[in-house]
PyMOL Python script that loads the backbone (N, CA, C, O; Angstrom):
from pymol import cmd

cmd.read_pdbstr("""\
ATOM      1  N   UNK A   1     -26.602   3.406  23.794  1.00  0.00           N
ATOM      2  CA  UNK A   1     -25.451   2.867  24.529  1.00  0.00           C
ATOM      3  C   UNK A   1     -24.851   1.670  23.801  1.00  0.00           C
ATOM      4  O   UNK A   1     -23.630   1.522  23.742  1.00  0.00           O
ATOM      5  N   UNK A   2     -25.718   0.810  23.244  1.00  0.00           N
ATOM      6  CA  UNK A   2     -25.217  -0.408  22.618  1.00  0.00           C
ATOM      7  C   UNK A   2     -24.696  -0.166  21.211  1.00  0.00           C
ATOM      8  O   UNK A   2     -23.892  -0.949  20.705  1.00  0.00           O
ATOM      9  N   UNK A   3     -25.146   0.913  20.571  1.00  0.00           N
ATOM     10  CA  UNK A   3     -24.684   1.133  19.204  1.00  0.00           C
ATOM     11  C   UNK A   3     -23.258   1.680  19.220  1.00  0.00           C
ATOM     12  O   UNK A   3     -22.830   2.295  20.197  1.00  0.00           O
ATOM     13  N   UNK A   4     -22.532   1.449  18.130  1.00  0.00           N
ATOM     14  CA  UNK A   4     -21.133   1.887  18.055  1.00  0.00           C
ATOM     15  C   UNK A   4     -21.064   3.397  17.896  1.00  0.00           C
ATOM     16  O   UNK A   4     -21.778   3.985  17.084  1.00  0.00           O
ATOM     17  N   UNK A   5     -20.210   4.000  18.669  1.00  0.00           N
ATOM     18  CA  UNK A   5     -20.023   5.450  18.585  1.00  0.00           C
ATOM     19  C   UNK A   5     -18.925   5.726  17.566  1.00  0.00           C
ATOM     20  O   UNK A   5     -17.797   5.274  17.763  1.00  0.00           O
ATOM     21  N   UNK A   6     -19.211   6.450  16.482  1.00  0.00           N
ATOM     22  CA  UNK A   6     -18.207   6.644  15.434  1.00  0.00           C
ATOM     23  C   UNK A   6     -17.095   7.623  15.807  1.00  0.00           C
ATOM     24  O   UNK A   6     -16.075   7.688  15.122  1.00  0.00           O
ATOM     25  N   UNK A   7     -17.282   8.387  16.892  1.00  0.00           N
ATOM     26  CA  UNK A   7     -16.300   9.434  17.194  1.00  0.00           C
ATOM     27  C   UNK A   7     -14.926   8.866  17.553  1.00  0.00           C
ATOM     28  O   UNK A   7     -13.930   9.360  17.024  1.00  0.00           O
ATOM     29  N   UNK A   8     -14.812   7.841  18.437  1.00  0.00           N
ATOM     30  CA  UNK A   8     -13.472   7.322  18.723  1.00  0.00           C
ATOM     31  C   UNK A   8     -12.794   6.730  17.494  1.00  0.00           C
ATOM     32  O   UNK A   8     -11.582   6.876  17.332  1.00  0.00           O
ATOM     33  N   UNK A   9     -13.564   6.055  16.612  1.00  0.00           N
ATOM     34  CA  UNK A   9     -12.977   5.494  15.408  1.00  0.00           C
ATOM     35  C   UNK A   9     -12.450   6.614  14.505  1.00  0.00           C
ATOM     36  O   UNK A   9     -11.357   6.509  13.948  1.00  0.00           O
ATOM     37  N   UNK A  10     -13.233   7.677  14.365  1.00  0.00           N
ATOM     38  CA  UNK A  10     -12.784   8.787  13.537  1.00  0.00           C
ATOM     39  C   UNK A  10     -11.566   9.463  14.156  1.00  0.00           C
ATOM     40  O   UNK A  10     -10.707   9.977  13.439  1.00  0.00           O
ATOM     41  N   UNK A  11     -11.489   9.464  15.484  1.00  0.00           N
ATOM     42  CA  UNK A  11     -10.358  10.114  16.132  1.00  0.00           C
ATOM     43  C   UNK A  11      -9.080   9.309  15.932  1.00  0.00           C
ATOM     44  O   UNK A  11      -8.005   9.885  15.766  1.00  0.00           O
ATOM     45  N   UNK A  12      -9.190   7.967  15.948  1.00  0.00           N
ATOM     46  CA  UNK A  12      -7.983   7.158  15.805  1.00  0.00           C
ATOM     47  C   UNK A  12      -7.659   6.863  14.352  1.00  0.00           C
ATOM     48  O   UNK A  12      -6.589   6.329  14.060  1.00  0.00           O
ATOM     49  N   UNK A  13      -8.551   7.196  13.439  1.00  0.00           N
ATOM     50  CA  UNK A  13      -8.349   6.815  12.038  1.00  0.00           C
ATOM     51  C   UNK A  13      -7.083   7.408  11.405  1.00  0.00           C
ATOM     52  O   UNK A  13      -6.341   6.661  10.768  1.00  0.00           O
ATOM     53  N   UNK A  14      -6.798   8.702  11.545  1.00  0.00           N
ATOM     54  CA  UNK A  14      -5.667   9.259  10.779  1.00  0.00           C
ATOM     55  C   UNK A  14      -4.338   8.554  11.061  1.00  0.00           C
ATOM     56  O   UNK A  14      -3.615   8.208  10.127  1.00  0.00           O
ATOM     57  N   UNK A  15      -4.007   8.337  12.334  1.00  0.00           N
ATOM     58  CA  UNK A  15      -2.696   7.767  12.628  1.00  0.00           C
ATOM     59  C   UNK A  15      -2.711   6.243  12.630  1.00  0.00           C
ATOM     60  O   UNK A  15      -1.916   5.613  11.931  1.00  0.00           O
ATOM     61  N   UNK A  16      -3.614   5.646  13.415  1.00  0.00           N
ATOM     62  CA  UNK A  16      -3.586   4.194  13.592  1.00  0.00           C
ATOM     63  C   UNK A  16      -3.917   3.467  12.288  1.00  0.00           C
ATOM     64  O   UNK A  16      -3.217   2.530  11.902  1.00  0.00           O
ATOM     65  N   UNK A  17      -4.965   3.892  11.622  1.00  0.00           N
ATOM     66  CA  UNK A  17      -5.356   3.198  10.396  1.00  0.00           C
ATOM     67  C   UNK A  17      -4.338   3.440   9.285  1.00  0.00           C
ATOM     68  O   UNK A  17      -4.086   2.550   8.473  1.00  0.00           O
ATOM     69  N   UNK A  18      -3.757   4.625   9.244  1.00  0.00           N
ATOM     70  CA  UNK A  18      -2.731   4.882   8.238  1.00  0.00           C
ATOM     71  C   UNK A  18      -1.516   4.000   8.486  1.00  0.00           C
ATOM     72  O   UNK A  18      -0.915   3.481   7.546  1.00  0.00           O
ATOM     73  N   UNK A  19      -1.152   3.832   9.770  1.00  0.00           N
ATOM     74  CA  UNK A  19      -0.010   2.981  10.084  1.00  0.00           C
ATOM     75  C   UNK A  19      -0.313   1.530   9.728  1.00  0.00           C
ATOM     76  O   UNK A  19       0.542   0.826   9.191  1.00  0.00           O
ATOM     77  N   UNK A  20      -1.550   1.080  10.034  1.00  0.00           N
ATOM     78  CA  UNK A  20      -1.915  -0.291   9.700  1.00  0.00           C
ATOM     79  C   UNK A  20      -1.938  -0.496   8.191  1.00  0.00           C
ATOM     80  O   UNK A  20      -1.456  -1.515   7.696  1.00  0.00           O
ATOM     81  N   UNK A  21      -2.490   0.459   7.464  1.00  0.00           N
ATOM     82  CA  UNK A  21      -2.563   0.318   6.011  1.00  0.00           C
ATOM     83  C   UNK A  21      -1.164   0.335   5.406  1.00  0.00           C
ATOM     84  O   UNK A  21      -0.880  -0.420   4.476  1.00  0.00           O
ATOM     85  N   UNK A  22      -0.292   1.190   5.928  1.00  0.00           N
ATOM     86  CA  UNK A  22       1.071   1.246   5.401  1.00  0.00           C
ATOM     87  C   UNK A  22       1.815  -0.063   5.673  1.00  0.00           C
ATOM     88  O   UNK A  22       2.554  -0.548   4.816  1.00  0.00           O
ATOM     89  N   UNK A  23       1.620  -0.637   6.869  1.00  0.00           N
ATOM     90  CA  UNK A  23       2.270  -1.912   7.177  1.00  0.00           C
ATOM     91  C   UNK A  23       1.732  -3.031   6.299  1.00  0.00           C
ATOM     92  O   UNK A  23       2.494  -3.864   5.808  1.00  0.00           O
ATOM     93  N   UNK A  24       0.411  -3.046   6.101  1.00  0.00           N
ATOM     94  CA  UNK A  24      -0.176  -4.082   5.250  1.00  0.00           C
ATOM     95  C   UNK A  24       0.306  -3.928   3.813  1.00  0.00           C
ATOM     96  O   UNK A  24       0.589  -4.925   3.149  1.00  0.00           O
ATOM     97  N   UNK A  25       0.404  -2.697   3.325  1.00  0.00           N
ATOM     98  CA  UNK A  25       0.882  -2.486   1.962  1.00  0.00           C
ATOM     99  C   UNK A  25       2.356  -2.840   1.831  1.00  0.00           C
ATOM    100  O   UNK A  25       2.795  -3.310   0.781  1.00  0.00           O
ATOM    101  N   UNK A  26       3.129  -2.612   2.907  1.00  0.00           N
ATOM    102  CA  UNK A  26       4.539  -2.994   2.865  1.00  0.00           C
ATOM    103  C   UNK A  26       4.678  -4.508   2.755  1.00  0.00           C
ATOM    104  O   UNK A  26       5.486  -5.007   1.971  1.00  0.00           O
ATOM    105  N   UNK A  27       3.886  -5.241   3.544  1.00  0.00           N
ATOM    106  CA  UNK A  27       3.921  -6.707   3.454  1.00  0.00           C
ATOM    107  C   UNK A  27       3.473  -7.152   2.072  1.00  0.00           C
ATOM    108  O   UNK A  27       4.077  -8.045   1.477  1.00  0.00           O
ATOM    109  N   UNK A  28       2.408  -6.528   1.555  1.00  0.00           N
ATOM    110  CA  UNK A  28       1.907  -6.885   0.228  1.00  0.00           C
ATOM    111  C   UNK A  28       2.956  -6.577  -0.847  1.00  0.00           C
ATOM    112  O   UNK A  28       3.148  -7.361  -1.777  1.00  0.00           O
ATOM    113  N   UNK A  29       3.623  -5.443  -0.714  1.00  0.00           N
ATOM    114  CA  UNK A  29       4.616  -5.070  -1.721  1.00  0.00           C
ATOM    115  C   UNK A  29       5.825  -5.991  -1.662  1.00  0.00           C
ATOM    116  O   UNK A  29       6.424  -6.295  -2.693  1.00  0.00           O
ATOM    117  N   UNK A  30       6.188  -6.438  -0.461  1.00  0.00           N
ATOM    118  CA  UNK A  30       7.336  -7.336  -0.337  1.00  0.00           C
ATOM    119  C   UNK A  30       6.990  -8.707  -0.920  1.00  0.00           C
ATOM    120  O   UNK A  30       7.786  -9.286  -1.660  1.00  0.00           O
ATOM    121  N   UNK A  31       5.802  -9.226  -0.588  1.00  0.00           N
ATOM    122  CA  UNK A  31       5.438 -10.566  -1.049  1.00  0.00           C
ATOM    123  C   UNK A  31       5.180 -10.580  -2.555  1.00  0.00           C
ATOM    124  O   UNK A  31       5.701 -11.438  -3.268  1.00  0.00           O
ATOM    125  N   UNK A  32       4.378  -9.634  -3.036  1.00  0.00           N
ATOM    126  CA  UNK A  32       4.030  -9.623  -4.456  1.00  0.00           C
ATOM    127  C   UNK A  32       5.114  -8.914  -5.272  1.00  0.00           C
ATOM    128  O   UNK A  32       5.461  -9.354  -6.368  1.00  0.00           O
ATOM    129  N   UNK A  33       5.638  -7.825  -4.737  1.00  0.00           N
ATOM    130  CA  UNK A  33       6.604  -7.032  -5.489  1.00  0.00           C
ATOM    131  C   UNK A  33       7.954  -7.714  -5.642  1.00  0.00           C
ATOM    132  O   UNK A  33       8.738  -7.342  -6.515  1.00  0.00           O
ATOM    133  N   UNK A  34       8.238  -8.704  -4.806  1.00  0.00           N
ATOM    134  CA  UNK A  34       9.524  -9.385  -4.943  1.00  0.00           C
ATOM    135  C   UNK A  34       9.653 -10.083  -6.282  1.00  0.00           C
ATOM    136  O   UNK A  34      10.642  -9.905  -6.992  1.00  0.00           O
ATOM    137  N   UNK A  35       8.641 -10.886  -6.629  1.00  0.00           N
ATOM    138  CA  UNK A  35       8.711 -11.617  -7.896  1.00  0.00           C
ATOM    139  C   UNK A  35       8.519 -10.663  -9.073  1.00  0.00           C
ATOM    140  O   UNK A  35       9.194 -10.789 -10.095  1.00  0.00           O
ATOM    141  N   UNK A  36       7.601  -9.711  -8.928  1.00  0.00           N
ATOM    142  CA  UNK A  36       7.345  -8.797 -10.038  1.00  0.00           C
ATOM    143  C   UNK A  36       8.555  -7.880 -10.272  1.00  0.00           C
ATOM    144  O   UNK A  36       8.843  -7.511 -11.410  1.00  0.00           O
ATOM    145  N   UNK A  37       9.254  -7.517  -9.205  1.00  0.00           N
ATOM    146  CA  UNK A  37      10.443  -6.683  -9.373  1.00  0.00           C
ATOM    147  C   UNK A  37      11.552  -7.459 -10.064  1.00  0.00           C
ATOM    148  O   UNK A  37      12.293  -6.894 -10.868  1.00  0.00           O
ATOM    149  N   UNK A  38      11.676  -8.753  -9.759  1.00  0.00           N
ATOM    150  CA  UNK A  38      12.657  -9.585 -10.450  1.00  0.00           C
ATOM    151  C   UNK A  38      12.317  -9.690 -11.935  1.00  0.00           C
ATOM    152  O   UNK A  38      13.196  -9.602 -12.792  1.00  0.00           O
ATOM    153  N   UNK A  39      11.029  -9.879 -12.226  1.00  0.00           N
ATOM    154  CA  UNK A  39      10.610  -9.942 -13.625  1.00  0.00           C
ATOM    155  C   UNK A  39      10.809  -8.586 -14.304  1.00  0.00           C
ATOM    156  O   UNK A  39      11.152  -8.518 -15.484  1.00  0.00           O
ATOM    157  N   UNK A  40      10.592  -7.516 -13.551  1.00  0.00           N
ATOM    158  CA  UNK A  40      10.784  -6.173 -14.117  1.00  0.00           C
ATOM    159  C   UNK A  40      12.248  -5.930 -14.458  1.00  0.00           C
ATOM    160  O   UNK A  40      12.560  -5.348 -15.496  1.00  0.00           O
ATOM    161  N   UNK A  41      13.145  -6.377 -13.581  1.00  0.00           N
ATOM    162  CA  UNK A  41      14.568  -6.199 -13.859  1.00  0.00           C
ATOM    163  C   UNK A  41      15.033  -7.123 -14.980  1.00  0.00           C
ATOM    164  O   UNK A  41      15.926  -6.775 -15.752  1.00  0.00           O
ATOM    165  N   UNK A  42      14.414  -8.317 -15.063  1.00  0.00           N
ATOM    166  CA  UNK A  42      14.832  -9.265 -16.100  1.00  0.00           C
ATOM    167  C   UNK A  42      14.492  -8.713 -17.482  1.00  0.00           C
ATOM    168  O   UNK A  42      15.356  -8.664 -18.357  1.00  0.00           O
ATOM    169  N   UNK A  43      13.245  -8.300 -17.686  1.00  0.00           N
ATOM    170  CA  UNK A  43      12.859  -7.770 -18.995  1.00  0.00           C
ATOM    171  C   UNK A  43      12.029  -6.522 -18.842  1.00  0.00           C
ATOM    172  O   UNK A  43      10.886  -6.592 -18.390  1.00  0.00           O
ATOM    173  N   UNK A  44      12.585  -5.360 -19.213  1.00  0.00           N
ATOM    174  CA  UNK A  44      11.875  -4.090 -19.025  1.00  0.00           C
ATOM    175  C   UNK A  44      11.121  -3.716 -20.294  1.00  0.00           C
ATOM    176  O   UNK A  44      11.284  -2.608 -20.804  1.00  0.00           O
ATOM    177  N   UNK A  45      10.291  -4.632 -20.813  1.00  0.00           N
ATOM    178  CA  UNK A  45       9.632  -4.337 -22.088  1.00  0.00           C
ATOM    179  C   UNK A  45       8.396  -3.467 -21.879  1.00  0.00           C
ATOM    180  O   UNK A  45       8.417  -2.280 -22.204  1.00  0.00           O
ATOM    181  N   UNK A  46       7.317  -4.044 -21.339  1.00  0.00           N
ATOM    182  CA  UNK A  46       6.075  -3.283 -21.218  1.00  0.00           C
ATOM    183  C   UNK A  46       5.756  -2.944 -19.777  1.00  0.00           C
ATOM    184  O   UNK A  46       4.589  -2.793 -19.416  1.00  0.00           O
ATOM    185  N   UNK A  47       6.787  -2.822 -18.948  1.00  0.00           N
ATOM    186  CA  UNK A  47       6.545  -2.655 -17.516  1.00  0.00           C
ATOM    187  C   UNK A  47       6.596  -1.191 -17.079  1.00  0.00           C
ATOM    188  O   UNK A  47       6.403  -0.899 -15.899  1.00  0.00           O
ATOM    189  N   UNK A  48       6.850  -0.275 -18.000  1.00  0.00           N
ATOM    190  CA  UNK A  48       7.034   1.111 -17.588  1.00  0.00           C
ATOM    191  C   UNK A  48       5.743   1.690 -17.003  1.00  0.00           C
ATOM    192  O   UNK A  48       5.783   2.437 -16.025  1.00  0.00           O
ATOM    193  N   UNK A  49       4.603   1.346 -17.601  1.00  0.00           N
ATOM    194  CA  UNK A  49       3.347   1.921 -17.110  1.00  0.00           C
ATOM    195  C   UNK A  49       3.023   1.397 -15.716  1.00  0.00           C
ATOM    196  O   UNK A  49       2.650   2.172 -14.835  1.00  0.00           O
ATOM    197  N   UNK A  50       3.163   0.075 -15.506  1.00  0.00           N
ATOM    198  CA  UNK A  50       2.876  -0.474 -14.178  1.00  0.00           C
ATOM    199  C   UNK A  50       3.901   0.026 -13.167  1.00  0.00           C
ATOM    200  O   UNK A  50       3.562   0.276 -12.010  1.00  0.00           O
ATOM    201  N   UNK A  51       5.151   0.171 -13.598  1.00  0.00           N
ATOM    202  CA  UNK A  51       6.186   0.672 -12.693  1.00  0.00           C
ATOM    203  C   UNK A  51       5.876   2.108 -12.270  1.00  0.00           C
ATOM    204  O   UNK A  51       6.042   2.461 -11.102  1.00  0.00           O
ATOM    205  N   UNK A  52       5.430   2.930 -13.208  1.00  0.00           N
ATOM    206  CA  UNK A  52       5.064   4.309 -12.861  1.00  0.00           C
ATOM    207  C   UNK A  52       3.881   4.316 -11.904  1.00  0.00           C
ATOM    208  O   UNK A  52       3.814   5.144 -10.995  1.00  0.00           O
ATOM    209  N   UNK A  53       2.932   3.376 -12.115  1.00  0.00           N
ATOM    210  CA  UNK A  53       1.786   3.306 -11.222  1.00  0.00           C
ATOM    211  C   UNK A  53       2.234   2.920  -9.817  1.00  0.00           C
ATOM    212  O   UNK A  53       1.724   3.465  -8.838  1.00  0.00           O
ATOM    213  N   UNK A  54       3.184   1.986  -9.701  1.00  0.00           N
ATOM    214  CA  UNK A  54       3.681   1.579  -8.384  1.00  0.00           C
ATOM    215  C   UNK A  54       4.423   2.746  -7.719  1.00  0.00           C
ATOM    216  O   UNK A  54       4.247   3.004  -6.528  1.00  0.00           O
ATOM    217  N   UNK A  55       5.250   3.444  -8.498  1.00  0.00           N
ATOM    218  CA  UNK A  55       5.981   4.578  -7.924  1.00  0.00           C
ATOM    219  C   UNK A  55       5.024   5.663  -7.449  1.00  0.00           C
ATOM    220  O   UNK A  55       5.234   6.263  -6.395  1.00  0.00           O
ATOM    221  N   UNK A  56       3.962   5.919  -8.234  1.00  0.00           N
ATOM    222  CA  UNK A  56       3.005   6.931  -7.836  1.00  0.00           C
ATOM    223  C   UNK A  56       2.306   6.520  -6.545  1.00  0.00           C
ATOM    224  O   UNK A  56       2.040   7.359  -5.685  1.00  0.00           O
ATOM    225  N   UNK A  57       2.004   5.202  -6.408  1.00  0.00           N
ATOM    226  CA  UNK A  57       1.335   4.744  -5.196  1.00  0.00           C
ATOM    227  C   UNK A  57       2.247   4.919  -3.989  1.00  0.00           C
ATOM    228  O   UNK A  57       1.783   5.316  -2.921  1.00  0.00           O
ATOM    229  N   UNK A  58       3.549   4.628  -4.141  1.00  0.00           N
ATOM    230  CA  UNK A  58       4.481   4.806  -3.024  1.00  0.00           C
ATOM    231  C   UNK A  58       4.644   6.282  -2.676  1.00  0.00           C
ATOM    232  O   UNK A  58       4.798   6.635  -1.507  1.00  0.00           O
ATOM    233  N   UNK A  59       4.610   7.153  -3.704  1.00  0.00           N
ATOM    234  CA  UNK A  59       4.772   8.586  -3.446  1.00  0.00           C
ATOM    235  C   UNK A  59       3.568   9.129  -2.680  1.00  0.00           C
ATOM    236  O   UNK A  59       3.706  10.056  -1.881  1.00  0.00           O
ATOM    237  N   UNK A  60       2.376   8.549  -2.924  1.00  0.00           N
ATOM    238  CA  UNK A  60       1.177   9.041  -2.245  1.00  0.00           C
ATOM    239  C   UNK A  60       1.126   8.606  -0.789  1.00  0.00           C
ATOM    240  O   UNK A  60       0.400   9.208   0.003  1.00  0.00           O
ATOM    241  N   UNK A  61       1.880   7.574  -0.416  1.00  0.00           N
ATOM    242  CA  UNK A  61       1.835   7.111   0.979  1.00  0.00           C
ATOM    243  C   UNK A  61       2.465   8.131   1.913  1.00  0.00           C
ATOM    244  O   UNK A  61       2.516   7.911   3.123  1.00  0.00           O
TER     245      UNK A  61
END
""", "prot")
cmd.dss("prot")
cmd.show_as("cartoon", "prot")
cmd.util.cbc("prot")
cmd.orient("prot")
């Protein structure tokens, strides 16, 4: 009775946790990606690989 039952957590995981993770990543992308995106637009020298990695991460969401 006192131990945590994993079934409710597993039941709420697909929608609730995905929504929380997406919101947290959106905040992270806005805070961190704002300056990095400005630097990316300023000089597009060696940023193609990291930019592709960011695009791939957004596509997987």
